[in-house]
C-alpha positions as CSV (number, residue, x, y, z in Angstrom):
1,M,1.6,2.7,-12.1
2,A,-1.8,1.0,-13.3
3,N,-0.3,-2.5,-13.0
4,E,0.7,-1.6,-9.3
5,F,-2.8,0.0,-8.6
6,L,-4.5,-3.2,-9.8
7,S,-2.0,-5.4,-7.8
8,K,-2.9,-3.4,-4.7
9,E,-6.7,-3.7,-5.3
10,A,-6.3,-7.5,-5.8
11,D,-4.3,-7.7,-2.5
12,I,-6.9,-5.8,-0.6
13,I,-9.7,-8.0,-2.1
14,D,-7.7,-11.2,-1.2
15,A,-7.5,-9.8,2.3
16,L,-11.0,-9.0,2.4
17,K,-11.8,-12.7,1.5
18,T,-10.2,-13.7,4.7
19,I,-12.9,-12.0,6.9
20,Y,-16.0,-13.9,7.6
21,D,-19.5,-13.0,8.8
22,P,-19.8,-15.1,11.9
23,E,-23.6,-16.0,11.1
24,I,-22.8,-17.1,7.5
25,P,-19.8,-19.4,6.4
26,V,-18.9,-17.1,3.6
27,N,-16.4,-14.3,3.4
28,I,-17.6,-10.8,3.4
29,Y,-16.5,-10.1,-0.3
30,D,-18.3,-13.0,-1.8
31,L,-21.1,-12.3,0.5
32,G,-21.6,-9.0,-1.2
33,L,-20.9,-6.6,1.9
34,I,-18.3,-4.8,0.0
35,Y,-19.7,-2.1,-2.2
36,E,-16.4,-0.4,-3.4
37,V,-12.8,-0.4,-2.9
38,D,-10.8,2.7,-3.9
39,V,-7.0,2.8,-3.9
40,N,-5.1,6.2,-4.4
41,D,-1.5,6.2,-5.7
42,D,-0.2,7.2,-2.4
43,G,-1.7,4.0,-0.8
44,R,-4.9,5.6,1.0
45,V,-7.6,3.0,0.7
46,R,-11.5,4.0,1.0
47,I,-13.9,1.1,1.4
48,V,-17.7,1.4,1.3
49,M,-19.4,-1.6,2.8
50,T,-22.5,-2.7,4.3
51,L,-23.9,-5.4,6.7
52,T,-26.5,-8.1,6.0
53,S,-28.9,-6.1,8.4
54,P,-28.6,-2.8,10.4
55,N,-28.9,-4.8,13.6
56,C,-26.1,-7.2,12.8
57,P,-24.3,-8.4,15.9
58,V,-20.9,-7.5,14.4
59,A,-21.9,-4.0,13.3
60,E,-19.3,-2.4,15.6
61,S,-16.4,-4.9,15.2
62,L,-16.7,-6.0,11.5
63,P,-15.7,-2.3,10.0
64,V,-12.9,-2.3,12.6
65,E,-11.7,-5.9,11.4
66,V,-11.8,-4.5,7.6
67,Q,-9.8,-1.6,8.7
68,E,-7.0,-3.3,10.4
69,T,-6.8,-6.1,7.8
70,V,-6.5,-3.8,5.1
71,A,-4.2,-1.5,6.9
72,D,-1.7,-4.6,7.4
73,I,-1.1,-4.8,3.6
74,S,2.4,-3.6,2.5
75,G,2.0,-0.1,0.9
76,V,-1.2,0.9,2.5
77,T,-0.8,4.1,4.3
78,S,-4.4,4.7,5.4
79,V,-7.8,3.0,5.5
80,E,-11.1,4.6,5.6
81,V,-14.2,2.3,6.0
82,N,-17.7,3.8,5.4
83,M,-20.8,2.1,6.0
84,T,-23.9,2.5,4.2
85,F,-27.4,0.6,3.9
86,D,-28.3,2.1,0.5
87,P,-28.8,-0.1,-1.3
88,P,-29.7,-2.5,1.7
89,W,-27.9,-5.9,1.3
90,D,-29.8,-8.8,-0.1
91,R,-29.2,-12.3,-1.4
92,D,-29.0,-11.1,-4.9
93,M,-25.4,-9.7,-3.9
94,L,-24.0,-13.1,-3.2
95,S,-21.2,-14.2,-5.6
96,D,-21.6,-17.4,-7.4
97,E,-18.8,-18.8,-4.9
98,A,-21.0,-17.8,-2.1
99,L,-24.2,-19.4,-3.8
100,L,-22.2,-22.6,-4.3
101,E,-20.8,-22.5,-0.7
102,L,-24.4,-22.2,0.6
103,G,-25.8,-24.8,-1.5
104,L,-27.8,-22.3,-3.5
105,L,-26.4,-22.8,-7.0
């Protein structure tokens, strides 16, 4: 069961890496907008995420895109997306891949 859980989490992360912030050419996972991904044995997924700023122009649509993208994964039965601004996002949350893509590494 542990391998199935890890596989499902990897599938979710791969799916999240297909979603991009429209203002920054980096996917939301490497951008550091995803704080937490929890997967239950029955396929329920809970994601805690943030935005680059509370006034982000995609504040309404990005969580919906995350929910819909993850819901399309085989074996996922439900998706709950929770927004938080604690801690607030900053550039230190960028992955090495994001830093490289943005020319900051």
